[in-house]
N, C-alpha and C positions, 0 to 999 in steps of 0.2 A: 582695424575694421576692413580696410581696403584690401587686405591680404586674405580674407576669408570668404568662402562661398556661402550662400544662404544655408541655414540650418537643415532645411529639407534636403538639399543636395548632399550635404555632408553625411546625413544619416543614410541617404540612399546609397552612398558609395561605401560606407563602412559597416553599418549595423545590419543591413539586410543581406540575406544569403543570396548567392548567385542563382539565377533562374536557369533551368535547363533549356536547351534549344527547342525541343518540341513544345514544352510548356510555354515558352516565350512566344512562339509563333501562334499557339492557340489563344493566348491572351490578346495578342494584337488583332487576330481575326475577330475575336469576340468584341473587342473595343470598336473595330471598324463596323461590325454589324449593328451594334447598339447605338453608336453615335453618328454613323454615316461617313464621317471623315476623321482620319487620324491627324491630330494637330501637328503641324510642322515645328521642328525645333528651331528656335531663334538663334542667330549667330551671336557669339560673345564679343563684345567690343575689345579692342586691343588694350594692353596695359604697358606703361601708364598712358593715359589718354590726353593729348593736347586739345585745345579748344577747337582748332581747325579739324582735327580728326573727329571730334565729337559732332560737329556740324555735318561733316561728310558722312559719318555713320548714320546719323539721324535721317539725312536725305535719301539714303539708300535702303533703310530698314524700317522706317516708321510705317505702321499699318495704314494710316490715313493717306499717305502718298501712293501706296499700292492700290487703294480704292480709287484714287483720282486717276491712276493709269488705266484702270478698268473703265472709268467714265469716258476718258478720251478715246479708248478703243471703241466703245459703244457709239460715240458721236461720229467717229470716222466711218463706222459701218452704216450708220443712218444716212450719212452724206452719200456714200456709194449707192445705197438703195434709192435715194431720191434722184440721183443722176440717171439711174436705169429707167425712170419714168419718161425721160426724153426720147427713148427709142420707140418706134412704132410697134403696135401690137401685131404679133404674128402667131396664127393658130394652125395647127396641123391636126386633122381629124380623120378617123377611119372607123367604119362600122359595117356590120353584116346584119341583115334583117330578113325576116320571112313574115309575110302577111297573108291574110285570107284573100279570096278571089274578088271580093267586093271592094278592095283597097286599090287605089291607083298603082299601077306597076311602077316600081322604082322608088316608092315612098321611103323616106329616111327620117330618122329622128333629128331634131334640131342640132346642128353643129355650129360652133362659133364662126361667124363670118360667112357661112355658106348660104346662098339664097334659098328660099323656100321653094319647094316643088309642089305643083298642083296640077290637076287635070280633071277630065270628066269622070263621073262615078261609073264604076264597073257593075257587072251583074252581082246581085246579092247572093253569093254562094259562100257559106261558111266552111265548106268541106274541101275547098281547093285553094291554092295559093301558089306563090312563087317566091324564090329567094331574091334578095336584093343586096347590093353593096354600094358603098360610096367612100371616096377618099377626097379630101379637100385641103387646100392651102389658102388661107385667107389672111389679109393684112389690113390694118386700120390705123389711121394716124389723125389725131385731133390737131388740126392746124391752129385753131384759135386758142387751144389750151396750151400751146407751146410756150407762150409768154408767161402764163401762170406757173407752169412747171419750172421754167428758168428762175422765176422769183422764189419758188420753193427751194431750188438748189442753192440760191444765194442765202436763203434763211438757214439751210443746213450747214453751209460753209461758215456762216457767222456763228451758229451754235457750236460748231467744232472749235472755232477760235475762242469762243467764250469758255468752253471747257478747258482749253489750254491756259487761258488767263486765270481761270479758277485754280488750276494746278499751281500756277506761279504764286498766287496768293497763299495757297496752303503751304508751299515750299518756304515762303517767307516766314510764315508763322512757325513752322517746324524748326527752321534754322534759328530763328530768334529764341524760341523756347529752349532749344538745346544749349545755345550760347549763354543765355541768361541763367539757366540752371547750373551750368558749369561755373559761372561767376558767383552764383549763390553758394556753391560748395567752397569756393575760395573764401568767401566772406565768413562762412561758419567755421572753416578751418582756422582762419585768422583769430577768431574769437576763442576757439579751443586753445590755441597756442598762448594767447594772452592769459586765459584762466589757469593754464598749467604753470606759466611763469609766476602767476600770483600765488598759486599753491606752494611753489618752492620758496618764495619769499616769506610766506606765512609760516612754513616749517622752520625757516631760519630764525624768524622772530620768536617762535615758540621754544626753540632750543635755547636761544639766548635767555629768554625770560625764565625758563625752568632752571637753567644753570645759576642764574642770579638768585633765584628763590632758594635753591639749595645752599647757596653761599650766604644767605641772609642779607643779600645786597638789595633785594627788591621784595616788595610784599607779594603774598600769594595771589592777590587779585590780578597782578600783571600776568602771571602764568595762566590763570583762568581765562583772562581776556584774550591772550594770544591763542589758546586752544580753541576758543570760540571763533576767532577770526579764521583759523585754519579750517575748522569745520564748515564755515560759511563759504570759504574759497573752494573747498572740495565739492560742496553742493552746486556752486555755480559752474564748476568744471563739468560735473555730471550733466547738468542741464544743457551746457554748450555742446557736449558730445552727443547728446540725444538729438539736438537740433541739426548737428552735422550729419548724423545717420539718416535723418528724414530727408535732408537735402540730397544725399547721395541716392536715396531711393527715388526721389523725384527726378533726378538727373537720368537714372536708368530708364524711367518711364518716358521721359522726353526723347531719349535716344531710340525708343522702340525696342529696348532690351530689358524689360521688366523681369526681375528675378535674378539678374546677374549682379555681382559686386563690381562696382565701377571705381577705378583708381585714377585720379587726376594728377597732373604734375603740380608740384608746390608753386605757390605764387612767388615769383622772383621779384626782388626789389628793383624793378626796371624804372628808368627815368621817365616820368610823365610830364609832358609839356603843359605848363599851367597857362594855357590860352584857349580861347574858343576856336575850334576848328572851322574851316570854311567848307562845310559840307553842303554842296549844291546838288540839287536833283537833276541828274543827267537825262533821264527818260521819264516816261509816263508811269505813274504809280501802278503796280499790278491791279490794285482794287479799282482804279479808274479805268484801266484797260478792260477789265472784266465788265464794268458797267457800260463802257462804250460798245463792247461786243454785244451786250444784251440789247442795247438800243438798235444796233444794226439788225439783230434778229427780228425785233419788233417792226422795224421799217420794211424789211423784206416780206414778212408775213402780211403786213398791211397792203403792200403792192400785190401780193398774190391773192389776197381777199378781194381787192378791187377788180382784179381780172375776172372774177366770177360773174360780173355783169355781162361779159361777152357771150354771144351765142356759141353753141357747140357746132363746129364745122369739121366733119370727118371725111377724109378721103378713104374710100373702100375699094378693095380689089380682091378677087377670089378666083382660084382655079380649082375645078372639081370634076370628078368623073364618077358616073354611076353605072351600075349593072342591074339588069332586070331579067328574071327568069322567064318572063312572058314573051320575050323577044326570041324568035327562033334562031337568030344569029348570035345570040349572047354566048359569051365564052363561059364554060363551066356552069351553065345554068344560072347565071346572075351572081355567082360568088366572086367573080373578078370584074371590077369596073372596066367598062369598055366604051362608054360614051363620054367623051371629053367636053367640057364646057368652061367658059370663062365669063367674068362679069366685072364691071367697075362702076363706081358711082360716087356722088357727092351728096352727103346728108347734112342738112342744117336743122338744128333744133334749138329752141330757146324756151325754157320754162318761165313764162311771164310772171307767175305769182312767186317764183323763187327770188325775185328781186327784193322783196320785203325782208326775207331771211338774210340775203346777202348784205342788205343795208344795215341790219342789226349787227352782223359780224364785222362790218367795217367800223361801226361805232365802237365795238368792243376792242378791236385792234388799235384804233386811234387812242382810246383811253389807256390801253396798256402802254403805248409809246409815251404818252404824257406822264404816266406813273414812273416809268423808267428814267425819263429826263429829270423829274423831280428827285428821284432816288440818287441819280448821279450828282446832282447839285448838293444833296445832303452828304454824300460820300466825300465830295471835294472839300466841303467845309469841315468835316470831321478830320480829314487828313491835315488841313491847315492848322486846326486846333492842336492836333497831336504834335505837329512840328514845332509850334510855338511853345507848347508845354515841355517838349523835350529840350528845346533851347534853354528854357528857364531852369529845368532840372540840371542841365549840364553846367550852367553858370553857377548855380548854388553849390554843386559838387566841387567845382574848381575853387570856389571861394573857401569851402570847408578845408580842402586839401592845402591851402596856403597857411592855415592856422594849426592844423594837427601836428606837424613836425615840431613846431616851437613848443606846443603844449607837452608833447612827449619828452622833449629834451629837458624842459623845466621840471616835469614830474619825476624824471629819473634823478635829477640833481636833488630834488626835495626828499625823495625816499632815501638816498644815500646819506644825506645830511641828518635826517631824522634818526636813522638807525645808528649813525655814529654818535649823535648827541645822547641817544638812549644808553648806549654802551658806556658813555662817559658820565652818565647820571645827570645830564642836563635837560632831558626831555622825558615825557611820559610815554607809556606804551600806547596810549590813545593817539598820540602824535604820529607814532610810527605806523599804526594801523590805518590812520587816515591817509598818510602818505602812500602806503602800499595800495590802498583802494584807488586812490587818484592815479597812480601809475598804471594799474591794471586797466582802468577806464581809458587812459590816454593811449595805451598800446592798442586796445581794441578799436578806439575811434580812428587812430591813424591808419590801421589796416583796412577798416571799413571805408574810410575816405578814399583810399586808392582804388578799392573795388568799386566804390560808388561812382568814381569818374568813368571807369570802364563801362559800367552798366548804363550810365547816362549817355555815353557815346553810342553804345549799342542801341539804346532806345531811340536816339536821334536817327541813326541809320535805318532802323525799322520804320520810323515815321516817314522817312524819305523814300522808302520802298526798295532800298538796296543796302545790303550789309557789307558790300565790298570796301567802302571807306573805313569801316571799323576794323576789318581784318588787315587792311593795308597799314593802318596806324599801329596795330598790334605788332606787325612784322617790323616796322620802323623802330618801335620801342625796344624790341628784342635786339635788333641790330645795333641800336644806339647804346643799349645797356652793356 
């Protein structure tokens, strides 16, 4: 199965006629117009695939990690945008006007930061007027709001760190899923090998029973029973192969390569140390780090909200020049500004009734921080429970592995003796069938026990938030084997 591509790809490559160049371009254009985006072709994983390669491929190709990269980029852009708020406001304005004669000469429409211009009313003439022009450069800086904007920058930085921690959590999940799916393929492949060996032994028994029946050395019931045992063994093999095929499909999905046939290396009989590893957590769990960053975001937002109690204090400065067509010395009849002006000031404002709204926002931010603290405690307890459960699972898996080799050895000896006794006429066919089923079960249990130890160690590494100890142990096991 691992040597074949999916049926749809095989048909696409063999049964369909080649599409001409213009027609292919037309089809692609039509697909792009109807769907909006032409889907990108995923990369095919290498063959055969080691467990380290499986994890590396998943970390570089899984769609969820691509989405997390986009989230990180968005958070970084938001941080840059928030930092820009620390700069003072600077406005540049330019306008040309013409008004009737009863309008004050040099009147301009409002410009950001430019002081208003007023004067005595002119004669009420609607049929005369003059051109006017103005250019201005104004700057404003909210001094009291600087602390609030700095707190907002801190919140943006904490949000960016939270996004990075969230990506680390997702990477841990993707790596664990890829490695565990790989080990699941090993487990199902081991069961398939055990069922195939059981089928071969059942065929041998059926051949012996039928030959003895033809020679009138055994009754016909023995041959019928051996054929029934063979059919049952073949049915178990078919179910095991189906489970293996599903496991390979799940592995491809975990790698981010759904639709491709995945081929893994066979499980080697490496030496597994039958003791509990000393897996210590070196750093903070990614989930706890993400929770801590969320708390920092809430605290920074709370500080920024409390700053809203402060009054607004603005330093203002403006340079502007106007031109009026009513002035005899005006250049170009008022179309060119020729009267320079400047102004500066300090504006203090404080919306008194806004304090009630700010108070409500402070209460909301305080409640959000309390919620995140409780959520962090819940996450911490969940991680501790996962670590304890993983240790218990690993202890049980190591205990099982201590017994399965002895059971396998005894089952092999029992099957050989039962078959020899049957050939000698000292045992029944039922005894041989029972011995063969016992041997098939022992072979499967021994292989599953080996994979179970690996999966338990992988589970413990995931609970600790770092898969490096698991892969280090795998490397040592290969080197020691």
